[in-house]
Each structure stands twice: as structure tokens, then as C-alpha cells.
ZADRENDO-141673 format. One record per residue (C-alpha): x, y, z; residue number from 1. Coordinates in Angstrom, 2 decimals, always signed. Each point is the difference from the previous one (the first is absolute). Layout:
R | x | y | z | i
R | X | Y | Z | NUM
...
//
This chain:
R | x | y | z | i
R | +29.09 | -45.16 | -19.04 | 1
R | +0.15 | +0.99 | -3.99 | 2
R | +2.63 | +2.99 | -1.09 | 3
R | -1.99 | +3.20 | +0.14 | 4
R | +2.16 | +1.17 | -3.29 | 5
R | -0.87 | -2.94 | -2.15 | 6
R | +2.91 | -2.50 | +0.18 | 7
R | +0.43 | -3.55 | +0.93 | 8
R | -1.77 | -0.95 | +3.41 | 9
R | +1.74 | -0.79 | +2.93 | 10
R | +0.90 | -3.27 | +0.02 | 11
R | -1.10 | -0.60 | +3.44 | 12
R | -3.31 | +1.48 | +0.32 | 13
R | -2.20 | -2.73 | -1.86 | 14
R | -3.39 | +0.55 | -2.23 | 15
R | -3.22 | -0.19 | +1.65 | 16
R | -2.21 | -1.61 | -3.08 | 17
R | -3.24 | -1.57 | +0.74 | 18
R | -0.09 | -3.81 | -1.50 | 19
R | -1.48 | +1.31 | -3.25 | 20
R | +2.53 | +3.12 | -0.37 | 21
R | +2.77 | -1.99 | +0.75 | 22
R | -1.58 | -3.24 | -2.14 | 23
R | -0.20 | +2.58 | -3.09 | 24
R | +3.10 | +1.99 | +1.01 | 25
R | +2.30 | -3.13 | -0.65 | 26
R | -2.22 | -1.13 | -3.09 | 27
R | +1.44 | +3.10 | -1.72 | 28
R | +3.20 | +0.01 | +1.22 | 29
R | +0.64 | -3.90 | -1.55 | 30
R | -1.73 | +0.93 | -3.25 | 31
R | +1.99 | +0.05 | -2.90 | 32
R | -2.56 | +2.12 | -2.41 | 33
R | -0.27 | +3.34 | +1.11 | 34
R | -2.36 | +1.94 | +0.92 | 35
R | -2.76 | -2.91 | +0.79 | 36
R | -3.49 | +0.37 | -0.72 | 37
R | -2.34 | +0.48 | +2.80 | 38
R | -2.13 | -3.16 | -0.97 | 39
R | +3.16 | -1.57 | -0.97 | 40
R | +0.89 | -0.03 | +3.62 | 41
R | -3.38 | -0.96 | +1.53 | 42
R | +0.20 | -3.11 | -2.40 | 43
R | +3.66 | -1.04 | +1.08 | 44
R | -0.79 | +0.83 | +3.72 | 45
R | -3.46 | -1.19 | -0.04 | 46
R | -1.17 | +3.32 | +1.80 | 47
R | -3.28 | +1.26 | -1.32 | 48
R | +0.69 | +3.24 | -1.96 | 49
R | -1.75 | +2.43 | +3.01 | 50
R | +2.61 | -1.67 | +2.29 | 51
R | +3.21 | +0.58 | -2.36 | 52
R | -0.88 | +3.05 | -1.22 | 53
R | -0.38 | +1.38 | +4.04 | 54
R | +3.34 | -1.45 | +0.72 | 55
R | +1.30 | +1.74 | -3.16 | 56
R | -0.99 | +3.61 | +1.37 | 57
R | +1.19 | -0.59 | +3.58 | 58
R | +3.49 | -1.24 | -1.15 | 59
R | -0.25 | +3.07 | -2.47 | 60
R | -0.86 | +2.23 | +3.12 | 61
R | +3.60 | -1.31 | +1.85 | 62
R | +1.94 | +0.56 | -3.21 | 63
R | +0.61 | -3.75 | -0.36 | 64
R | -1.57 | +0.00 | -3.46 | 65
R | -0.44 | +1.92 | -3.35 | 66
R | -2.91 | +0.31 | -2.92 | 67
R | +0.11 | +0.45 | -3.44 | 68
R | -3.48 | +1.27 | -1.71 | 69
R | -1.63 | -0.48 | -2.66 | 70
R | -3.52 | +1.02 | -1.17 | 71
R | -1.27 | -1.95 | -3.16 | 72
R | -3.51 | +0.30 | -1.68 | 73
R | -1.78 | -1.98 | -1.92 | 74
R | -3.20 | -0.51 | -1.86 | 75
R | -2.26 | -2.95 | -0.07 | 76
R | -3.61 | -1.05 | -2.04 | 77
R | -2.95 | +0.04 | +2.64 | 78
R | -2.42 | -2.49 | -0.11 | 79
R | -1.74 | +2.09 | -2.50 | 80
R | +2.90 | -0.06 | -1.85 | 81
R | +0.54 | -3.60 | -0.80 | 82
R | -3.52 | -0.44 | -0.56 | 83
R | +0.77 | +3.11 | -2.72 | 84
R | +3.34 | -1.93 | -1.62 | 85
R | -1.57 | -3.17 | -0.06 | 86
R | -3.69 | +1.27 | -1.32 | 87
R | +1.35 | +2.95 | -2.16 | 88
R | -1.11 | +3.80 | +1.68 | 89
R | -3.51 | +0.86 | -0.29 | 90
R | +0.89 | +2.55 | -3.41 | 91
R | +1.84 | -2.45 | -1.65 | 92
R | -3.26 | -2.66 | +0.52 | 93
R | -2.05 | +2.62 | -0.76 | 94
R | +1.73 | +0.86 | -3.03 | 95
R | -0.16 | -3.86 | -0.89 | 96
R | -3.70 | -0.01 | +0.09 | 97
R | -0.48 | +2.63 | -1.75 | 98
R | +1.51 | -1.66 | -3.09 | 99
R | -1.94 | -2.65 | +0.98 | 100
R | -2.84 | +2.28 | -0.07 | 101
R | +0.78 | +0.84 | -3.96 | 102
R | +1.56 | +3.17 | +1.81 | 103
R | -3.20 | +0.88 | +1.74 | 104
R | -1.74 | -0.79 | +3.31 | 105
R | -2.76 | +0.82 | +1.98 | 106
R | +0.14 | +0.27 | +4.20 | 107
R | -1.98 | -2.92 | -0.18 | 108
R | +2.47 | -1.89 | -1.91 | 109
R | +3.03 | +1.41 | +1.57 | 110
R | -1.91 | -1.53 | +3.55 | 111
R | -0.35 | -3.80 | -1.89 | 112
R | +4.07 | +0.48 | -0.72 | 113
R | +0.36 | -0.67 | +3.54 | 114
R | +1.44 | +3.69 | +0.57 | 115
R | -0.86 | +1.45 | +3.50 | 116
R | -1.79 | +3.29 | +0.27 | 117
R | +3.45 | +1.55 | +1.96 | 118
R | +2.45 | -1.76 | -2.58 | 119
R | -2.40 | +1.37 | -3.10 | 120
R | -0.40 | +3.72 | +0.95 | 121
R | +4.21 | -0.28 | +0.67 | 122
R | +0.13 | -1.73 | -3.49 | 123
R | -1.91 | +2.60 | -1.75 | 124
R | +1.96 | +2.99 | +1.84 | 125
R | +3.12 | -0.90 | -1.35 | 126
R | -0.47 | -1.13 | -3.12 | 127
R | -2.52 | +3.22 | -0.85 | 128
R | +3.58 | +1.88 | +1.63 | 129
R | +2.10 | -1.66 | -2.59 | 130
R | -2.53 | +1.01 | -3.00 | 131
R | -0.95 | -3.71 | -0.73 | 132
R | -3.83 | -0.08 | +0.68 | 133
R | -2.40 | +2.63 | -1.18 | 134
R | -2.16 | +1.70 | +2.62 | 135
R | -3.92 | -1.04 | +0.75 | 136
R | -1.59 | -3.16 | -0.58 | 137
R | +0.48 | -2.70 | -1.11 | 138
R | +3.41 | -0.28 | +0.96 | 139
R | +1.98 | +0.23 | -3.69 | 140
R | +3.39 | -0.24 | -1.28 | 141
R | +1.14 | +3.55 | -1.57 | 142
R | +0.65 | -0.07 | -3.52 | 143
R | +3.39 | +1.41 | -0.04 | 144
R | +0.74 | -1.58 | +3.41 | 145
R | +3.94 | -0.65 | +0.01 | 146
R | +0.88 | -3.82 | +0.17 | 147
R | +0.75 | -0.77 | +3.70 | 148
R | +2.28 | -2.49 | -0.51 | 149
R | +0.50 | -3.60 | +1.42 | 150
R | +0.55 | +0.75 | +3.32 | 151
R | -1.18 | +3.30 | +1.58 | 152
R | +2.19 | +1.99 | +2.65 | 153
R | -1.40 | -0.87 | +2.75 | 154
R | +0.25 | -3.71 | -0.85 | 155
R | +3.82 | +0.22 | -0.97 | 156
R | +0.92 | +1.79 | +3.84 | 157
R | -2.32 | -2.49 | +1.46 | 158
R | +1.82 | -2.90 | -1.41 | 159
R | +3.29 | +1.55 | +1.14 | 160
R | -0.81 | +0.68 | +3.09 | 161
R | -0.85 | -3.91 | +0.13 | 162
R | +3.43 | -0.75 | -0.80 | 163
R | +1.69 | +2.64 | +1.93 | 164
R | +1.36 | +1.83 | -2.48 | 165
R | +1.72 | +4.02 | +1.67 | 166
R | -0.52 | +1.51 | -3.60 | 167
R | -3.50 | +0.90 | +0.14 | 168
R | -2.12 | +2.66 | -1.24 | 169
R | -0.24 | +1.89 | +3.39 | 170
R | -3.28 | +2.36 | -1.36 | 171
R | -1.83 | -3.15 | -0.98 | 172
R | +0.79 | -2.05 | +3.22 | 173
R | -1.06 | +3.16 | +2.19 | 174
R | -3.53 | -0.30 | -2.28 | 175
R | -0.11 | -4.04 | +0.60 | 176
R | +0.66 | +0.92 | +3.72 | 177
R | -2.90 | +2.01 | +0.17 | 178
R | -2.21 | -2.51 | -1.56 | 179
R | +0.95 | -2.25 | +3.03 | 180
R | +1.83 | -2.39 | -3.42 | 181
R | +3.53 | +0.77 | +2.13 | 182
R | +0.89 | +0.62 | +3.56 | 183
R | +3.55 | +1.23 | +0.57 | 184
R | +1.89 | -1.38 | +2.97 | 185
R | +2.90 | +1.86 | +2.19 | 186
R | +2.10 | -2.22 | +1.97 | 187
R | +3.37 | +0.85 | +2.09 | 188
R | +2.39 | -2.94 | -0.04 | 189
R | +2.43 | +0.36 | +2.99 | 190
R | +3.47 | -1.33 | -0.09 | 191
R | +1.82 | -0.76 | +3.10 | 192
R | +3.77 | -0.10 | +0.68 | 193
R | +1.70 | +0.05 | +3.63 | 194
R | +1.76 | +3.53 | +0.57 | 195
R | +4.22 | -0.19 | +0.84 | 196
R | -1.24 | +0.20 | +3.24 | 197
R | -2.32 | -2.93 | -0.26 | 198
R | +2.80 | -1.91 | -1.50 | 199
R | +2.50 | +0.62 | +2.96 | 200
R | -2.17 | -0.34 | +3.08 | 201
R | +0.19 | -2.89 | +2.23 | 202
R | -3.75 | -1.73 | +0.74 | 203
R | -0.41 | -0.97 | +3.74 | 204
R | +0.05 | -3.89 | +0.19 | 205
R | -3.92 | -1.17 | -0.17 | 206
R | -1.49 | -0.89 | +2.73 | 207
R | +1.80 | +2.81 | +1.85 | 208
R | -2.14 | +2.01 | +2.23 | 209
R | +1.01 | +3.51 | +0.19 | 210
R | -0.35 | +2.91 | +2.44 | 211
R | -1.61 | +3.39 | -1.19 | 212
R | +0.19 | +1.87 | +3.45 | 213
R | +1.35 | -0.56 | +3.51 | 214
R | -2.41 | -0.61 | +2.69 | 215
R | +1.03 | +0.47 | +3.92 | 216
R | -1.09 | -4.67 | -0.10 | 217
R | +3.15 | +0.12 | -2.21 | 218
R | +2.55 | +2.36 | +1.65 | 219
R | -1.40 | -2.18 | +3.22 | 220
R | +0.64 | -3.44 | -0.99 | 221
R | +3.46 | +1.18 | -2.11 | 222
R | -1.75 | -1.57 | -2.99 | 223
R | +0.96 | +2.68 | -2.64 | 224
R | +3.65 | -1.07 | +0.08 | 225
R | -0.13 | -2.86 | -2.09 | 226
R | -3.54 | +1.25 | -2.56 | 227
R | +0.58 | +1.72 | -2.91 | 228
R | -1.71 | +2.56 | -0.59 | 229
R | -1.67 | +1.54 | -3.20 | 230
R | +1.65 | +2.28 | -2.26 | 231
R | -1.43 | +3.61 | +0.23 | 232
R | +0.31 | +2.12 | -3.66 | 233
R | -0.07 | +3.63 | +0.91 | 234
R | -1.33 | +0.48 | -3.15 | 235
R | -3.28 | -2.18 | +0.34 | 236
R | -3.18 | +2.12 | -0.95 | 237
R | -1.79 | +0.51 | +3.28 | 238
R | -3.87 | +1.63 | +0.06 | 239
R | -0.82 | +3.35 | -0.87 | 240
R | -0.41 | +1.82 | +3.78 | 241
R | -1.62 | +3.66 | -0.56 | 242
R | +0.11 | +2.75 | +2.85 | 243
R | -3.12 | +1.72 | +1.74 | 244
R | -1.59 | +2.36 | -2.63 | 245
R | -3.24 | +1.64 | +0.46 | 246
R | -3.07 | -0.99 | -2.36 | 247
R | +0.12 | +1.48 | -3.39 | 248
R | -3.66 | +1.75 | +0.47 | 249
R | +0.93 | +0.84 | +3.37 | 250
R | +3.43 | +1.63 | -0.87 | 251
R | -2.27 | +2.03 | -3.21 | 252
R | -2.40 | +1.59 | +2.44 | 253
R | +2.63 | +1.37 | +2.01 | 254
R | +1.47 | +1.66 | -2.63 | 255
R | -3.12 | +1.42 | -1.66 | 256
R | -1.28 | +1.58 | +3.52 | 257
R | +4.42 | +1.68 | +0.00 | 258
R | -0.84 | +1.60 | -2.88 | 259
R | -3.28 | +1.30 | +0.72 | 260
R | +1.38 | +1.38 | +3.07 | 261
R | +2.71 | +1.30 | -2.18 | 262
R | -2.39 | +2.07 | -1.45 | 263
R | -1.54 | +1.53 | +3.30 | 264
R | -2.78 | -2.37 | +1.13 | 265
R | -0.34 | -0.67 | +3.45 | 266
R | -1.25 | -3.55 | +0.67 | 267
R | -3.47 | -1.26 | +1.24 | 268
R | -2.24 | -2.93 | +1.70 | 269
R | -2.59 | -0.80 | +0.45 | 270
R | -2.56 | -3.10 | +1.25 | 271
R | -0.86 | -3.14 | -1.91 | 272
R | -2.55 | -0.85 | +1.91 | 273
R | -2.57 | +3.65 | -0.98 | 274
R | -2.74 | +0.89 | -0.33 | 275
R | -2.59 | +0.71 | -2.97 | 276
R | -0.45 | +3.26 | +1.06 | 277
R | +4.57 | +0.95 | -0.78 | 278
R | -0.48 | -2.83 | -2.48 | 279
R | -2.18 | +1.71 | -2.32 | 280
R | -2.76 | +2.61 | +1.25 | 281
R | +2.50 | +2.45 | +0.55 | 282
R | +1.62 | -0.37 | -2.98 | 283
R | -4.13 | +1.25 | -1.28 | 284
R | -0.39 | -3.94 | -1.53 | 285
R | -4.14 | -0.22 | +1.18 | 286
R | -0.46 | -2.97 | +1.96 | 287
R | -3.15 | -0.70 | -2.31 | 288
R | +1.35 | +0.39 | -3.34 | 289
R | +1.79 | -2.39 | -2.67 | 290
R | +3.09 | +1.88 | +0.27 | 291
R | +0.87 | -1.54 | +3.27 | 292
R | +0.12 | -3.45 | -1.83 | 293
R | +3.74 | +1.53 | -1.23 | 294
R | +1.40 | -0.85 | +2.80 | 295
R | -1.56 | -3.08 | +1.21 | 296
R | +1.12 | -0.51 | +3.44 | 297
R | +0.22 | -3.13 | +3.13 | 298
R | -2.18 | +0.58 | +2.76 | 299
R | +0.66 | -1.64 | +2.97 | 300
R | -2.44 | -1.11 | +3.06 | 301
R | -0.26 | +0.29 | +3.83 | 302
R | +2.21 | +2.68 | -0.10 | 303
R | -1.57 | +3.83 | +1.06 | 304
R | +1.34 | +2.93 | -2.42 | 305
R | +0.55 | +3.65 | +1.50 | 306
R | -2.06 | +2.43 | -1.72 | 307
R | +1.96 | +3.44 | +0.11 | 308
R | -0.05 | +3.25 | +1.37 | 309
R | -3.96 | +1.24 | +0.16 | 310
R | +1.48 | +3.26 | -1.91 | 311
R | +1.12 | -1.50 | -2.52 | 312
R | -2.35 | -2.69 | -0.90 | 313
R | -3.14 | +2.91 | +0.30 | 314
R | +2.24 | +1.74 | -3.16 | 315
R | +0.71 | -2.87 | -1.70 | 316
R | -3.72 | -0.65 | +0.20 | 317
R | -0.84 | +3.21 | -1.15 | 318
R | +2.00 | -0.49 | -2.80 | 319
R | -1.02 | -3.58 | -1.10 | 320
R | -3.89 | +1.78 | +0.41 | 321
R | +0.29 | +2.72 | -2.00 | 322
R | -0.40 | +2.63 | +2.76 | 323
R | +2.06 | +2.89 | +1.47 | 324
R | +3.17 | -1.62 | +2.60 | 325
R | -0.70 | +2.02 | +3.47 | 326
R | +1.30 | +3.40 | -0.04 | 327
R | -0.34 | +0.66 | -3.56 | 328
R | -2.29 | +1.62 | -2.78 | 329
R | -0.57 | -2.79 | -2.55 | 330
R | +0.57 | -3.00 | -0.54 | 331
R | +3.21 | -1.27 | -1.71 | 332
R | -2.46 | -1.70 | -2.74 | 333
R | -2.71 | -2.08 | -0.56 | 334
R | +0.99 | -2.67 | +2.12 | 335
R | -0.84 | -3.99 | -0.95 | 336
R | -4.02 | -0.69 | +0.35 | 337
R | -1.65 | -1.93 | +3.57 | 338
R | +1.38 | +0.77 | +3.00 | 339
R | +3.45 | -0.46 | +1.71 | 340
R | -0.22 | -2.93 | +2.50 | 341
R | +3.00 | +0.47 | +3.21 | 342
R | -0.86 | -3.70 | +0.13 | 343
R | +1.22 | -1.82 | -3.35 | 344
R | +3.00 | +3.28 | +0.82 | 345
R | +1.18 | -1.79 | +2.97 | 346
R | +0.11 | -3.88 | -1.82 | 347
R | +3.21 | -1.59 | +0.80 | 348
R | +1.91 | -1.38 | -3.31 | 349
R | +3.44 | -0.44 | -1.25 | 350
R | +1.32 | +2.65 | -1.76 | 351
R | +0.00 | +0.29 | -3.38 | 352
R | +1.91 | +2.78 | -1.19 | 353
R | +3.03 | +2.38 | +1.59 | 354
R | -1.99 | +2.97 | -0.55 | 355
R | -1.87 | -0.85 | +3.08 | 356
R | +3.72 | +0.90 | +1.34 | 357
R | +0.34 | +2.94 | -1.95 | 358
R | -3.60 | +1.17 | +1.31 | 359
R | +1.03 | -0.12 | +3.93 | 360
R | +2.93 | +1.99 | -1.15 | 361
R | -2.44 | +2.72 | -1.18 | 362
R | -1.59 | -0.56 | +3.00 | 363
R | +2.54 | +0.59 | +3.01 | 364
R | +1.79 | +2.60 | -1.79 | 365
R | -1.79 | +1.99 | -2.76 | 366
R | +2.41 | +2.75 | -0.10 | 367
R | +2.07 | +0.47 | -3.39 | 368
R | +2.70 | -0.41 | -1.51 | 369
R | +0.26 | -3.98 | -0.09 | 370
R | +1.31 | -3.02 | -1.53 | 371
R | -0.72 | -3.31 | +1.53 | 372
R | +0.11 | -3.26 | -0.72 | 373
R | -1.28 | -3.85 | +1.24 | 374
R | +2.12 | -2.92 | -1.17 | 375
R | -2.60 | -3.17 | +0.95 | 376
R | -2.33 | -2.62 | -0.28 | 377
R | -3.33 | -0.33 | -0.70 | 378
R | -2.61 | -2.80 | -0.96 | 379
R | -2.68 | -0.54 | -2.71 | 380
R | -1.80 | -2.88 | -1.18 | 381
R | +1.51 | -0.25 | -3.70 | 382
R | -0.10 | -2.94 | -1.87 | 383
R | +3.99 | -1.25 | +0.47 | 384
R | +1.82 | +0.45 | -3.66 | 385
R | +2.95 | +0.69 | -1.08 | 386
R | -0.58 | +4.06 | +0.67 | 387
R | -2.15 | -0.01 | +2.91 | 388
R | -0.11 | -1.53 | +3.92 | 389
R | -2.19 | -0.27 | +2.63 | 390
R | +3.02 | +1.98 | +2.15 | 391
R | +1.87 | +2.81 | -1.69 | 392
R | +2.05 | +3.07 | +0.90 | 393
R | -0.54 | +3.53 | -1.05 | 394
R | +1.61 | +3.07 | +0.10 | 395
R | -2.53 | +2.55 | +0.77 | 396
R | +1.20 | +3.97 | -0.41 | 397
R | -1.28 | +3.07 | +0.52 | 398
R | +1.60 | +3.75 | -0.55 | 399
R | -2.04 | +3.43 | +1.12 | 400
R | +1.02 | +3.23 | -0.43 | 401
R | -0.94 | +3.22 | -2.06 | 402
R | -0.42 | -0.50 | -3.30 | 403
R | +0.62 | -3.11 | -0.74 | 404
R | -2.17 | -1.83 | -3.40 | 405
R | +0.04 | -3.20 | -2.28 | 406
R | +3.40 | +0.80 | -1.63 | 407
R | +1.56 | -0.37 | +3.47 | 408
R | -1.20 | -3.36 | +0.65 | 409
R | +0.97 | -1.26 | -3.44 | 410
R | +3.64 | +1.56 | +0.84 | 411
R | +0.11 | -1.96 | +3.10 | 412
R | -1.22 | -3.39 | -1.54 | 413
R | +2.62 | +0.41 | -2.84 | 414
R | +2.71 | +0.97 | +2.66 | 415
R | -0.55 | -3.13 | +1.92 | 416
R | +0.21 | -1.90 | -3.10 | 417
R | +3.07 | +0.95 | -0.74 | 418
R | +1.68 | +0.06 | +3.34 | 419
R | -0.46 | -4.19 | -0.73 | 420
R | +0.83 | -0.18 | -3.73 | 421
R | -3.14 | +0.12 | -1.71 | 422
R | -0.06 | +2.05 | -2.93 | 423
R | -3.31 | -0.55 | -1.42 | 424
R | -3.29 | +1.00 | +1.32 | 425
R | -3.12 | +0.84 | -1.27 | 426
R | -2.69 | +2.58 | +1.68 | 427
R | -4.20 | -0.32 | -0.79 | 428
R | -2.47 | +1.70 | +1.55 | 429
R | -2.08 | -2.46 | +2.84 | 430
R | -2.37 | +0.20 | +2.27 | 431
R | -0.44 | -0.13 | +4.21 | 432
R | -2.52 | +0.83 | +1.83 | 433
R | +2.66 | +2.03 | +2.73 | 434
R | +2.27 | +1.76 | -3.13 | 435
R | -1.40 | +2.80 | -2.26 | 436
R | +2.32 | +0.03 | -3.15 | 437
R | +0.85 | -3.82 | +0.03 | 438
R | +2.66 | -1.69 | -1.64 | 439
R | +1.75 | -3.15 | -0.37 | 440
R | +3.47 | -0.68 | -0.70 | 441
R | +0.98 | -2.91 | -2.26 | 442
R | +3.60 | -1.89 | -0.06 | 443
R | +1.15 | -2.65 | -2.12 | 444
R | +0.46 | -3.60 | +1.03 | 445
R | +2.93 | -1.66 | -2.12 | 446
R | -2.93 | -3.44 | -0.09 | 447
R | -3.02 | +1.57 | +1.03 | 448
R | -0.58 | +2.73 | -1.65 | 449
R | -1.51 | +3.09 | +1.52 | 450
R | -0.81 | +0.53 | +2.86 | 451
R | -1.48 | +2.41 | +2.76 | 452
R | +1.73 | +1.06 | +2.67 | 453
R | -0.34 | +3.71 | +0.69 | 454
R | -3.72 | +0.82 | +0.79 | 455
R | -0.44 | +3.68 | +1.06 | 456
R | -1.17 | +2.97 | +0.01 | 457
R | -1.22 | +3.37 | +1.44 | 458
R | -2.03 | -0.67 | +3.66 | 459
R | -3.44 | +1.57 | +0.25 | 460
R | -1.43 | +2.74 | +1.98 | 461
R | -2.53 | -2.35 | +1.43 | 462
R | +3.71 | -1.69 | +0.93 | 463
R | +1.97 | +2.36 | +1.56 | 464
R | -2.05 | +2.45 | +1.52 | 465
R | -2.10 | -1.76 | +1.88 | 466
R | +3.75 | -1.07 | +1.56 | 467
R | +0.94 | +3.78 | +0.64 | 468
R | +1.86 | +0.67 | -3.21 | 469
R | +0.28 | +2.30 | -2.31 | 470
R | +2.63 | -0.53 | -2.45 | 471
R | -0.35 | -1.98 | -3.38 | 472
R | +1.81 | -3.54 | +1.14 | 473
R | +1.05 | -2.22 | -2.52 | 474
R | -0.06 | -3.89 | +0.30 | 475
R | +0.81 | -3.08 | -0.51 | 476
R | -0.24 | -3.89 | +0.89 | 477
R | +2.30 | -1.79 | -2.03 | 478
R | +0.61 | -3.80 | -0.69 | 479
R | +2.92 | -0.23 | +1.11 | 480
R | -0.13 | -3.97 | -0.43 | 481
R | -0.14 | +0.83 | -3.87 | 482
R | +2.98 | +2.46 | +0.02 | 483
R | +2.31 | -3.25 | +2.07 | 484
R | -1.22 | -2.67 | -2.48 | 485
R | +0.97 | +2.67 | -3.11 | 486
R | +3.25 | +1.75 | +2.02 | 487
R | +1.20 | -4.10 | +0.87 | 488
R | -0.92 | -1.98 | -3.03 | 489
R | -2.35 | -2.32 | +1.77 | 490
R | -3.07 | -0.69 | -2.05 | 491
R | -2.15 | -1.31 | +1.98 | 492
R | -1.69 | +2.23 | +3.30 | 493
R | +0.25 | -3.42 | +1.96 | 494
R | +3.44 | +0.04 | +0.02 | 495
R | +0.42 | +2.33 | +2.25 | 496
R | -1.92 | -2.48 | +2.59 | 497
R | +2.52 | -2.93 | -0.68 | 498
R | +1.83 | -1.81 | +1.95 | 499
R | +2.02 | -1.34 | -2.96 | 500
R | +4.11 | +0.04 | +2.44 | 501
R | +1.92 | -0.76 | -3.76 | 502
R | -1.99 | +3.85 | -1.42 | 503
R | +0.63 | +1.20 | +3.59 | 504
R | +3.10 | -1.03 | +0.23 | 505
R | +0.78 | +1.79 | -3.78 | 506
R | +0.65 | -2.82 | -1.77 | 507
R | +2.47 | -2.22 | +1.96 | 508
R | -1.27 | -3.92 | +0.85 | 509
//
């Protein structure tokens, strides 16, 4: 084994090298002029350049070869540049055509001179910028134009690039490169030498098969006693291995849950398979009104929905129809046109919003004060793009107690945003069927710009009173996935569902 301290290797432990590695190392050790370029090694050994490069890299990883790397930048003419050098630049040919026609040239005459449209346009622009050409038609040389000289600056640089000169006008060369007449070539030259360890290391005899591991067969036969073992280098690179770690998105959701619990909220859950009643009706969303299209939902076949308790259904139906609820002297409001259909209320769907969980919580425990939230999945038939997905996580929350107003809701939004490190938050008025007044909070994403994340408002009496709640209730349905995109630096919501192991491991391979 090679000395771990970097000294000379143990002479009793010959290196285990492949045939190409051995040939390359022997060639380096016998070379008179060092360092040696890769191409020269490949030609000397009669091996492919890729084989030689791979062998050199492996020798380097075994500390047997060292490399000097030099980056060079050169310029050369493109095919168009060579043609321009032979025929003349478009601006030079245009000037010569002008002189042949007495200093004035019509567009048809310019075409007859054989100057292509693209070249003619470029030549005209260049000559006018240099003050050599009058504006307008026909094309004319300005009376006060300076003499362009025997060579234009571009022609000088073209010749310099063609002859391989290095001291050229960089600004003009850059312009010629933009015109597609010159290109810049970046080349990395690697020159190799054997390391001190590579010079001293004894090589195993050609054709000797070395052992890499002991096996039961070798032990039983005793063959291991007479066979050489492959050298073991403790400095050799090893695969990057990561331990178990949580999914970054799941871990962030848990942190967000802890933030809400730390603010005094109680967590609630509800079913993913809901009914129209809990998903829409109890939230005062009319059964036949376009407002319900805001939450288009996936329907579910061959499953029977369960109707709510009869007294609750009667109260919600009365509110929808603008009638007084049983036991009340007057209706809460005018309701919606048409008759309320209990059959629609029992229709099963996939939950499209966690507001349904808040409604169930209010029906079950309407007595204030209360602070509850639900962080769970929902489903909508959205078009999938950078900020929309068929499945999404929403954080629904409600606070109910005397004296609450919209100002308290905005305060909650700011507290949650600051709790996860977001300082930029914009609030604007909005509309939702079940809150009045309503607002939307926007957060700035570094790539996607301002994104709506914090929708909410004060629940309407048509929602709270049928559920037995007599105090103001502020409610929200945060777009947690978009919020996670901002916090985790993700530009596409689909990345939260990706199975890219490199990304999930945090960049390891």
C-alpha cells in the first residue's frame, strides 16, 4: 500500500494498473521532455486520445501523475470571414461600387453590383455611422466625407486574425465576431508528468492477475499465499453516500405546522372524499350560480354521498332560499334564486378546498373562542403549470371571538409571513362567496414575481349562523405550496412532486 503520508511507496506492494494505465505511466517515466501533452502521448502509444485521457485521470486519482493545465484563447476566420477577406468586406465593395457610378448609386444598381440584401444593409449602416454616406436615396458619398484610406480598420483586423497575430484591436475583433466573420476558440492544454510516487512505484509484472479480495475458495485452497494482492490506497476517492433525510417539502410543512401551533392554533382534519354540502353549500355557494365554478371539483362515481343532519340541512336550505331559519323571526339575507336541491348537497366529490374542514369544525364546536387550522391536500382540475397542480396543499385557518375584524386577519398574514422569513407582502381587496369583506395577500417570488398566496376574509353570517356561531370569524386558505416555493427557492410547483434523488439529497451524487 502507498504511504498514507505521501512518501515513497512500499516496494513490496506493486501498483495494480490496467494495461492502458501501465502503458501511459511507463511512457511518462521514460519521456525525456516533460511535461508531455495528451495528444503526443496518444500518438506515441498508438492509443485513442479518449483512452489516454481516461488513463491519465485515473493515474492522477491514484497520485501517480500530475498535470499542468493552461488555457489558451485564439481567434480564427469563419467561412464568411474568409470570403470577406478574399472578396472584400461589404462596406468596401459598396464604396467601390459608388465610385464606379460617380458617387451615386440607386438600389437597383446596388443589386446589379452583386451585393446581397443582407450585406448591402450592413454596409449602408456601417458607412452612415462613419459619416461616409448621405441619408436617403440614391446612395451618395458625402461631400465632406473623410478619405477611408487604403484599408478599413476591419480589413486590417481580418488580415491579422488570418495570419495568427495576437496583438489586434479587441473592440474591432468583437464587432467582427458579432458579424459572424471571426470566432474565438478557447482551448485547454494539459501537460502531464509522473509524480514522485509514480516514478518510484514498482509495477506488477505484465500479465500478473492480482487479487482484490479474499474469497472462501481462496482461503480453503490456500491459493492466497502465492498470489499478489492489489494495492489499497486509503486516499482514493469514494462514492458520496448520504444518510436518511426528510423530504425538504415535507420538512418545511412540518415547520409551518409548528409555527401555527406555537401561535395557539389547534390542528383539525377532514375527509378527502367530501360532499357538495360541506365543500360548497354550507359555505353559501349557490348550487346553480357561476360563483361555484371558482372551485370546480372532481366528481366521484359509484359512491353514495351521505347527507348532513336534517336540522343543519334545513337551516342551510333556508339561507340559500332567503327564508328564515327554523326558530328565527326573519331571514339572514335575500339568499339565491331558485330552489335548494338536497340531492345535489349529497353528491360526492374530491375535496377542492380545506374550508370544508373549517365548516365541519364550526358545526361540531361552535362555541368561541377558538383557533383552528387544517394543513392537507385538495384536488382541482387545473391546468398544470409552474404555479398550478391537480393536487395541492392548502392551509385553512379560522379564529372566532368577539371583536374580530379584517385588521386582525391581515395581522395574522403578516405574522405568518414573517415567521417563515418573508418580508414583502402586499394586500388588496378581493371577492369570495363565503367571506365579506375579502382580501388577497401577495408574496414576491424571485423568478415568478408577485404570487397570490394569502386569500381570506370575515365569514358571512349566512355561513356562521346556520352552524350555530354567533361571533365574528376570520378565515383563510393559504396556498402553502406556493409559499414553500418562495421559502425553498423553487421555480416550478412540479418540483415539489419530483423524484430527483440528487435534488432530494441536497446536491449529492
